N, C-alpha and C positions, 0 to 999 in steps of 0.2 A: 726132315720129313718133307717130301714133295707133295704139293696139293694140286689136284686136278678138278676143274669144273667142266661138266659135260653139258652140251646142248643137243636136243633131238626134237624132231617134229612128228615122228611116226611111232612105229611099233617098238622100237628100242632094242632090236637084236644086237646091234653093235654096242650099245650102252651096256647091256647085260654081259656081253662077251668081255668088254673092257673091265667091268666091275669084277667079274669072276677071275680074270687074269691077275688082277692086282690084290685080290682078297687076302692072300697069304703073304703079301709083301708088306712088312712093317714100315718100310721106307716111303710108301706111297699111300696117300689118302684121297679117296674120291669125296670131295667136300660137298658137292651139290650137283644136282641135275635139274636143268631148266627146260621147259618146253613152251612153245607158243600155241599149242593146241590143247583145249580143255579135255578132250576125249582121247588124247594120245595114249596108246597102249603102254608107252614107256613109263607112265605114272604107276600103273599096276605092277609092272616089272620091278620098279624101284621099291615099291612097298614090300613085295616079296623078298627082295634082296636086302631090305632094311637100309636103304640109301635115301638120304633126304632129297626130295624132289618137289618141284612146284610148277604150276602153270602161271605164266604171266602174259598179259595181252601184249600185242605188238607195240602199243603206246608205252606201256610200262617198261618193256625191254629197251626202248629208245630213250628213256628218261635219264636225266642226270643223277637222280636218286639211285637208280639201279646201277649205273656205272660206278657211283661212289661205293655202293655195297660190294660190287664185284672187286673193286680195288681193295676194300677192307678184307675180303676173303684172301686176297693176294695169291692167286693160283700160279704155280710154276707154268702150267699150261691150261689153255682153254681149248677143249677138244670138241669139234663139231662132228656129231655122229648121226648123220641123216637130218641135219638141221637145214631148213629150206629158206629161211629169211636172210636177206643181205645184212652183213655185220655193219653196224653204224661206224662212221669214220672216227668218232671220239674213242671207241673201243680199240680201233686199230692203232691210234696214236698212243693210248695208255698201255697197250700190251704188244708193243713191237716184237715181231718174231716169236710171239708166245700164243698165237691163235692158229690152230691147225685144222684142216678139213680133209676129208677123204672124198674122192670123186670116182664114180664107177666107169671110168674110161681112161685111156692113155692121153692125157692132156699134152699138147694144146688141142687135140682133136676132141670134138663132141663136148665142149665146155660152154659156159656162158649162161645167160638168163634163160630159164625154161628148160635147160638141159639137166634133168635129174631123173632118177628111177627108170621106168619103162621107156621114157622118151629117148634116153641115151641108148638103150639096148636096141630099140627099134631103128634108130639112125645108123648104128653100127652094122646091123644086119642088112638094112636097105643099101648101104654102101658096099656090101660084100667084103667087108674087112676080113683079113685072115687071122687077126688077133685083136684082143681087147684086153682090159685089165683094170687096175686101180692106180690112182695117183694120190699120194699124200702130199699136201702142200701147205705152205704158210698162207694165211689169208691176208689179202690187201683190199684196196677199195673197189676192185673189179671182180666180178664173179669168176672164179677158177683161173685167175691170172697170177696168183702169188708164186713165189719161188718154190720149185719142186724139191721135195725132201726125198721121196722114193717112189718108184713105179714097179709094179709087178704085172706080168702079162700071162695070158692064157690063150690057147688056140680057139678060134671061132670056127666051128665045123659047119658045113653046108646044111646040116640038119638042125642046127640051133634055131630056137625060137626066142623071142624076147624073154620069156619066162625061164627057159633052160639056160640062157646066157646069164640072166640075173642070178640064178642059183650058183653058177660057176663063180661069178663075181663076188657073191656073198661069202663063198668059201675063201677067196683071197683076202677079203676084208677081215674076216674073223681070224685068219691065220696071221696076217701081217700088221694090222693096225696097232694092236697092243704092243707088239715087239718094237715098232718104230717109236711109239710113245715112250717106251722104256729106255730106248737109246737116247732120245732127246732129253729125258729127265737126267740120265747119267752124265750127258755132256754139260747140262746146265748146272749140275750139282757140284 
């Protein structure tokens, strides 16, 4: 049985999509979902989906006690699904090549500190890019600089706005993130 721990900071549409994707797979267990925001919609989604979830403060998430607990859970993968905090270095050491993230652009473009959500889509449109997409990558000590696992692109039309582009990107995220997770778990197993 492959265990996954998810981290999210917002509404949790990617978390819900991943949970639903693996619901009928007896080989994969979503062990826990953690969020750094008390009022994150992801907590409600997890309750509806009957998945264990909890809010932890930034300080608690950085603590050695939390890292110890995470190691006891022993997930095959730690999946960041709209998680906005930088991952602490001790986690990266403890879970080498087992923490993955999804970024709403084709890295290395439009990555780094402060580049998330609408900020990314606004930058892509301002630069008049012809395409954008998603990048699924391993997490290292720098924002959005870990080894790239997969990228999927879509066309950016001249009529696109940050919100219409975000919608297209969400479509890619929902289609491909669970499939990439599944492939990684198959190779690890």
